[in-house]
TILO-881112 format. One record per atom (N, C-alpha, C): residue in one letter; atom name; x negated, y negated, z negated; residue number from 0. Coordinates in nm, 2 decimals. Layout:
! residues N
SITE;kolvo;tormar;c1;c2;c3;vose
SITE;A;CA;X;Y;Z;NUM;
...
//
This chain:
! residues 74
SITE;kolvo;tormar;c1;c2;c3;vose
SITE;M;N;-0.09;0.12;0.00;0;
SITE;M;CA;0.02;-0.01;0.02;0;
SITE;M;C;-0.09;-0.14;0.00;0;
SITE;P;N;-0.09;-0.18;0.08;1;
SITE;P;CA;-0.19;-0.32;0.15;1;
SITE;P;C;-0.10;-0.45;0.01;1;
SITE;F;N;-0.22;-0.53;-0.03;2;
SITE;F;CA;-0.22;-0.60;-0.12;2;
SITE;F;C;-0.11;-0.72;-0.04;2;
SITE;R;N;-0.03;-0.80;-0.08;3;
SITE;R;CA;0.03;-0.95;-0.04;3;
SITE;R;C;0.00;-1.01;-0.11;3;
SITE;M;N;0.02;-1.12;-0.09;4;
SITE;M;CA;0.00;-1.26;-0.18;4;
SITE;M;C;0.12;-1.33;-0.12;4;
SITE;G;N;0.20;-1.34;-0.23;5;
SITE;G;CA;0.35;-1.42;-0.22;5;
SITE;G;C;0.31;-1.58;-0.26;5;
SITE;P;N;0.43;-1.65;-0.24;6;
SITE;P;CA;0.43;-1.76;-0.32;6;
SITE;P;C;0.41;-1.82;-0.50;6;
SITE;W;N;0.44;-1.68;-0.55;7;
SITE;W;CA;0.38;-1.70;-0.67;7;
SITE;W;C;0.25;-1.68;-0.74;7;
SITE;E;N;0.19;-1.58;-0.68;8;
SITE;E;CA;0.06;-1.58;-0.66;8;
SITE;E;C;-0.04;-1.66;-0.64;8;
SITE;I;N;0.02;-1.73;-0.49;9;
SITE;I;CA;-0.07;-1.86;-0.46;9;
SITE;I;C;-0.03;-1.95;-0.56;9;
SITE;G;N;0.06;-2.01;-0.59;10;
SITE;G;CA;0.12;-2.05;-0.68;10;
SITE;G;C;0.02;-2.05;-0.85;10;
SITE;L;N;0.03;-1.97;-0.83;11;
SITE;L;CA;-0.08;-1.92;-1.01;11;
SITE;L;C;-0.23;-1.93;-0.98;11;
SITE;I;N;-0.31;-1.88;-0.87;12;
SITE;I;CA;-0.43;-1.96;-0.80;12;
SITE;I;C;-0.47;-2.11;-0.84;12;
SITE;L;N;-0.38;-2.14;-0.76;13;
SITE;L;CA;-0.40;-2.33;-0.75;13;
SITE;L;C;-0.36;-2.36;-0.88;13;
SITE;A;N;-0.29;-2.32;-0.99;14;
SITE;A;CA;-0.30;-2.38;-1.13;14;
SITE;A;C;-0.41;-2.35;-1.22;14;
SITE;I;N;-0.44;-2.22;-1.19;15;
SITE;I;CA;-0.58;-2.18;-1.25;15;
SITE;I;C;-0.66;-2.27;-1.21;15;
SITE;I;N;-0.71;-2.31;-1.10;16;
SITE;I;CA;-0.82;-2.40;-0.96;16;
SITE;I;C;-0.79;-2.53;-1.06;16;
SITE;L;N;-0.66;-2.54;-1.09;17;
SITE;L;CA;-0.65;-2.69;-1.12;17;
SITE;L;C;-0.67;-2.72;-1.27;17;
SITE;I;N;-0.63;-2.60;-1.33;18;
SITE;I;CA;-0.68;-2.62;-1.51;18;
SITE;I;C;-0.86;-2.60;-1.52;18;
SITE;V;N;-0.92;-2.50;-1.42;19;
SITE;V;CA;-1.07;-2.56;-1.47;19;
SITE;V;C;-1.17;-2.61;-1.41;19;
SITE;F;N;-1.10;-2.68;-1.30;20;
SITE;F;CA;-1.22;-2.78;-1.23;20;
SITE;F;C;-1.13;-2.95;-1.23;20;
SITE;G;N;-1.02;-2.97;-1.27;21;
SITE;G;CA;-0.97;-3.09;-1.28;21;
SITE;G;C;-0.93;-3.15;-1.16;21;
SITE;V;N;-0.85;-3.23;-1.20;22;
SITE;V;CA;-0.85;-3.32;-1.04;22;
SITE;V;C;-0.91;-3.38;-0.96;22;
SITE;G;N;-1.01;-3.45;-1.06;23;
SITE;G;CA;-1.13;-3.49;-0.98;23;
SITE;G;C;-1.23;-3.44;-0.90;23;
SITE;K;N;-1.24;-3.33;-0.89;24;
SITE;K;CA;-1.33;-3.27;-0.84;24;
SITE;K;C;-1.30;-3.16;-0.75;24;
SITE;L;N;-1.11;-3.20;-0.75;25;
SITE;L;CA;-1.09;-3.09;-0.61;25;
SITE;L;C;-1.15;-3.13;-0.44;25;
SITE;P;N;-1.12;-3.25;-0.43;26;
SITE;P;CA;-1.14;-3.31;-0.31;26;
SITE;P;C;-1.31;-3.29;-0.29;26;
SITE;Q;N;-1.40;-3.30;-0.39;27;
SITE;Q;CA;-1.54;-3.24;-0.38;27;
SITE;Q;C;-1.55;-3.07;-0.34;27;
SITE;I;N;-1.50;-3.03;-0.42;28;
SITE;I;CA;-1.46;-2.89;-0.39;28;
SITE;I;C;-1.41;-2.87;-0.22;28;
SITE;G;N;-1.31;-2.89;-0.22;29;
SITE;G;CA;-1.25;-2.88;-0.09;29;
SITE;G;C;-1.37;-2.89;0.06;29;
SITE;G;N;-1.41;-3.00;0.04;30;
SITE;G;CA;-1.50;-3.08;0.13;30;
SITE;G;C;-1.60;-2.96;0.14;30;
SITE;A;N;-1.68;-2.93;0.08;31;
SITE;A;CA;-1.77;-2.84;0.04;31;
SITE;A;C;-1.70;-2.68;0.08;31;
SITE;I;N;-1.62;-2.63;0.05;32;
SITE;I;CA;-1.59;-2.50;0.08;32;
SITE;I;C;-1.56;-2.51;0.27;32;
SITE;G;N;-1.57;-2.61;0.31;33;
SITE;G;CA;-1.48;-2.65;0.45;33;
SITE;G;C;-1.58;-2.67;0.51;33;
SITE;K;N;-1.71;-2.77;0.46;34;
SITE;K;CA;-1.87;-2.70;0.53;34;
SITE;K;C;-1.91;-2.56;0.54;34;
SITE;G;N;-1.89;-2.51;0.40;35;
SITE;G;CA;-1.92;-2.32;0.42;35;
SITE;G;C;-1.83;-2.26;0.55;35;
SITE;L;N;-1.72;-2.29;0.53;36;
SITE;L;CA;-1.66;-2.22;0.65;36;
SITE;L;C;-1.71;-2.26;0.78;36;
SITE;R;N;-1.76;-2.39;0.79;37;
SITE;R;CA;-1.77;-2.44;0.94;37;
SITE;R;C;-1.91;-2.37;0.98;37;
SITE;A;N;-2.01;-2.37;0.84;38;
SITE;A;CA;-2.15;-2.36;0.93;38;
SITE;A;C;-2.11;-2.16;0.91;38;
SITE;F;N;-2.06;-2.09;0.87;39;
SITE;F;CA;-2.01;-1.96;0.89;39;
SITE;F;C;-1.99;-1.94;1.01;39;
SITE;R;N;-1.93;-2.02;1.04;40;
SITE;R;CA;-1.81;-1.99;1.18;40;
SITE;R;C;-1.97;-2.00;1.32;40;
SITE;K;N;-1.98;-2.14;1.26;41;
SITE;K;CA;-2.13;-2.15;1.39;41;
SITE;K;C;-2.23;-2.06;1.36;41;
SITE;G;N;-2.24;-2.00;1.23;42;
SITE;G;CA;-2.33;-1.87;1.28;42;
SITE;G;C;-2.31;-1.72;1.32;42;
SITE;Q;N;-2.20;-1.72;1.31;43;
SITE;Q;CA;-2.09;-1.60;1.37;43;
SITE;Q;C;-2.11;-1.63;1.51;43;
SITE;R;N;-2.11;-1.73;1.55;44;
SITE;R;CA;-2.11;-1.81;1.73;44;
SITE;R;C;-2.25;-1.79;1.78;44;
SITE;G;N;-2.37;-1.78;1.65;45;
SITE;G;CA;-2.51;-1.83;1.70;45;
SITE;G;C;-2.52;-1.93;1.76;45;
SITE;E;N;-2.47;-2.02;1.72;46;
SITE;E;CA;-2.47;-2.22;1.70;46;
SITE;E;C;-2.59;-2.22;1.65;46;
SITE;E;N;-2.68;-2.34;1.65;47;
SITE;E;CA;-2.76;-2.39;1.55;47;
SITE;E;C;-2.71;-2.50;1.49;47;
SITE;D;N;-2.76;-2.52;1.41;48;
SITE;D;CA;-2.65;-2.65;1.32;48;
SITE;D;C;-2.79;-2.74;1.36;48;
SITE;N;N;-2.77;-2.85;1.45;49;
SITE;N;CA;-2.83;-2.95;1.45;49;
SITE;N;C;-2.83;-3.06;1.37;49;
SITE;E;N;-2.75;-3.06;1.30;50;
SITE;E;CA;-2.72;-3.17;1.16;50;
SITE;E;C;-2.82;-3.24;1.06;50;
SITE;E;N;-2.89;-3.30;1.05;51;
SITE;E;CA;-2.96;-3.29;0.92;51;
SITE;E;C;-2.93;-3.32;0.80;51;
SITE;M;N;-2.98;-3.28;0.70;52;
SITE;M;CA;-2.91;-3.30;0.55;52;
SITE;M;C;-2.94;-3.41;0.53;52;
SITE;P;N;-2.88;-3.49;0.45;53;
SITE;P;CA;-2.88;-3.64;0.41;53;
SITE;P;C;-2.99;-3.60;0.31;53;
SITE;K;N;-3.13;-3.70;0.34;54;
SITE;K;CA;-3.22;-3.77;0.22;54;
SITE;K;C;-3.14;-3.82;0.10;54;
SITE;P;N;-3.23;-3.71;0.00;55;
SITE;P;CA;-3.14;-3.81;-0.12;55;
SITE;P;C;-3.24;-3.94;-0.10;55;
SITE;K;N;-3.12;-4.02;-0.21;56;
SITE;K;CA;-3.16;-4.20;-0.24;56;
SITE;K;C;-3.31;-4.15;-0.33;56;
SITE;R;N;-3.34;-4.26;-0.31;57;
SITE;R;CA;-3.48;-4.29;-0.42;57;
SITE;R;C;-3.42;-4.41;-0.49;57;
SITE;K;N;-3.48;-4.38;-0.60;58;
SITE;K;CA;-3.45;-4.51;-0.70;58;
SITE;K;C;-3.61;-4.58;-0.65;58;
SITE;A;N;-3.61;-4.72;-0.70;59;
SITE;A;CA;-3.66;-4.79;-0.69;59;
SITE;A;C;-3.75;-4.82;-0.83;59;
SITE;T;N;-3.88;-4.80;-0.82;60;
SITE;T;CA;-3.93;-4.83;-0.97;60;
SITE;T;C;-3.96;-4.99;-1.06;60;
SITE;K;N;-3.99;-4.98;-1.15;61;
SITE;K;CA;-4.01;-5.12;-1.15;61;
SITE;K;C;-4.17;-5.16;-1.07;61;
SITE;K;N;-4.30;-5.09;-1.11;62;
SITE;K;CA;-4.36;-5.13;-0.99;62;
SITE;K;C;-4.39;-5.16;-0.89;62;
SITE;A;N;-4.26;-5.04;-0.82;63;
SITE;A;CA;-4.31;-5.05;-0.65;63;
SITE;A;C;-4.23;-5.20;-0.65;63;
SITE;T;N;-4.09;-5.23;-0.74;64;
SITE;T;CA;-4.06;-5.35;-0.67;64;
SITE;T;C;-4.13;-5.50;-0.75;64;
SITE;K;N;-4.22;-5.47;-0.85;65;
SITE;K;CA;-4.30;-5.63;-0.83;65;
SITE;K;C;-4.41;-5.60;-0.75;65;
SITE;D;N;-4.45;-5.46;-0.68;66;
SITE;D;CA;-4.59;-5.52;-0.59;66;
SITE;D;C;-4.51;-5.57;-0.46;66;
SITE;S;N;-4.37;-5.50;-0.46;67;
SITE;S;CA;-4.29;-5.60;-0.33;67;
SITE;S;C;-4.26;-5.73;-0.32;67;
SITE;A;N;-4.26;-5.77;-0.43;68;
SITE;A;CA;-4.21;-5.91;-0.44;68;
SITE;A;C;-4.33;-5.99;-0.51;68;
SITE;K;N;-4.50;-5.92;-0.51;69;
SITE;K;CA;-4.56;-5.97;-0.51;69;
SITE;K;C;-4.62;-6.00;-0.37;69;
SITE;E;N;-4.60;-5.90;-0.28;70;
SITE;E;CA;-4.61;-5.86;-0.13;70;
SITE;E;C;-4.56;-5.99;-0.05;70;
SITE;E;N;-4.43;-6.02;-0.10;71;
SITE;E;CA;-4.33;-6.15;0.00;71;
SITE;E;C;-4.38;-6.31;-0.08;71;
SITE;K;N;-4.43;-6.30;-0.16;72;
SITE;K;CA;-4.46;-6.43;-0.24;72;
SITE;K;C;-4.58;-6.49;-0.17;72;
SITE;D;N;-4.70;-6.37;-0.14;73;
SITE;D;CA;-4.80;-6.39;-0.02;73;
SITE;D;C;-4.81;-6.46;0.06;73;
//
């Protein structure tokens, strides 16, 4: 006998996810799942992912800020 998911089972799963992750994290989780599925499908078709990963932003240190300010004055 195959397992079938009805509306009650889907609702229960969604309620548990909402309780565990909270409302604020749901868009991030959905986006991550979507990107993962797209990458999986591209991998199945044999396509390469040409998109570069975004580089992490660096925070300016006090020394770097002071050095650049000195260079601008000179």
